[in-house]
N, C-alpha and C positions, 0 to 999 in steps of 0.2 A: 504493499500500499505506501501509495506517494505521499508524504509531509506536504499539507500545503498551508503553513503556518503564517499569521499575518495576509500581506496584500500579494505574496508570493503567485504571478500572473498566469490564467490557465492558457494561456495562448503559447506558453513553451513545455505543454507537458511534455508533447515527443520528445524535446531536446532532454526536459528533464528524465525522462523515461528510459533514455538512450544511457545519460550518465550514470544513474543508479546499478541499470544491470549491468555495466563492466565498468568496473572502478579503474583501469588501464586504460580504457577508451580514449584518444585524442582529438578535441577538436579542432580541425585546421579551418575552417570556414563555418564563421555564426553570424558575419557582417549582413547576410540576406534574412535575417531576422529581425534587423533594423528596419522595421516598416513604418508607413504612413500611421498604422493602427497603434504601434509600440512609443509612437513620438506622440501620437495625439494622447495616450494614457499617460503617459508620461506626464504634459503639459498638463493634464486636469488634475494632476496630482500633487502639483508643488501648490505651495500656498499663495493664495490670491494676494496678501497683503505684505508681500516678500518686500524687503527694499531691491531695488534694482542694481544692476552692475554698473561699469565703468560706462556701457554703451546708452545709462539712461531708461532702459525700457523695461516698462512694466507689465503684473502679468495683464492688464485690463486690457493698454495698448494691443498689447501682441494679440489678445484675444477678439481682437474686432476683426481681422481677417488670419484668424489660426489655422482655419483650413489651408492658406494661400501660403501663409509663411510656415508650418511647417511641409508644406511638400519644398517650398525655395530650401528649408534646411535639409531634407532628405536629400534632394538633388545633392546637395554639397557635400555631404556625408557621405553618397554612393559613387562621387567622381573624385573621391579626395581633394577636396578644394575648402572643405571646410577644416578651420583651425581658431582653438582656443582661444577665448579673448583675455586679456590681463584680469588679474582681480583686483576688485575695487575695494582699499584699504580701509576701514574705520574703527574706530578705538571706542571701547563700551567703560564707562567706569565699575570698576570693583568695590564690595565690600569695603577693601581696607585703602580706597581711594587710589589704588594704582590701576593702571589702564590696562584694559586686555583689548589686543589687536585681534580684526574678525576680515576675514578677508569675503569679498562676497564675486561669486561669479556671474556672468551676463544670465538673464533668462535663457537664453539658446543655450549653454554652456549644463544649465540646471538641466534643461528638457534631454540632451543627448547625454548627460550622467546619469539620471535619472533610468534609461532606457536601457544603458549598460548596465547599471546594476541590478536591473531585472533580469537581464537575459543569461548574467555571469552568474546572479544569485540563481538561477534555475539548473544551473549548472553544478556548482560548488556546493550548495544547500546540502546534497546527497554526502559526500565526504563526512560532515558533522555529526560528533555523538550527538546523543539527544540531552546528553547534562552540559553541553559548550552553548555557552550566552552570548558573549560578549560580539557588539554591532552587527547580532544577525536579525530577520525579519522578522517580525510577530515573537521577538523576546523581550522581557523588559529586566530592569534589576532588579526589582520586587521577587520576579521569576529566580534569579539566579542566587537571589537571598534565600529563598526557601529551598533550593535546591541543596544548599551551604549547609541550610538546617536538617535537611533531611541525612545527609553524609555524615554530621556529627551523632546525630542521634542512633544511626544504624550499625556504625564502625568505630571500632577504636581509634580514637588519634593519637599521634605522637607526636606529630610538631605543626606547630600555627607558626607562620611567616608573616610578620610585619613589614612593609616596607614602606619606603618614603620616596616618592619616586619624584618630588619638586627636587628635594635636598640630594638626593643621586647626580638628577640630572644638572643642576646647579655646581655640583662639585666637578662634573665631565665636561663642564665647556669648554 
């Protein structure tokens, strides 16, 4: 039975089945899965109120002629003419008063990224263990904590590791 957690699209069921039945299978050509439908679904799934990238194009503006815009985008992707735009950099205030940098891609970059993520997830999700939660569709931090709780309650635990990644990174710059 195929796992279909979260928003994993049913349009990639066949490639998902192939990935699941043969863990050694190599996919050499998957670009044909980036279709008008895939880009349209990606566009529709984006936040409508998200900030614009360097091009200044908002979801609302793009959506006024979405079909035409997506067809043009698809043509550029298929013809090797698509190029990601530079990221727009903004800073947001943190609780401690420092500034946190955020990079915002253009709307079309978000569309392409989302469609590619959906496609790659349909292949690689089959390789993950059920207990794996990091950055996976349909998984939450609460589910990860629940899994840790189940493991701790069912098995003898010899070690608990605590790591301060921020301090580690600062020390290794």
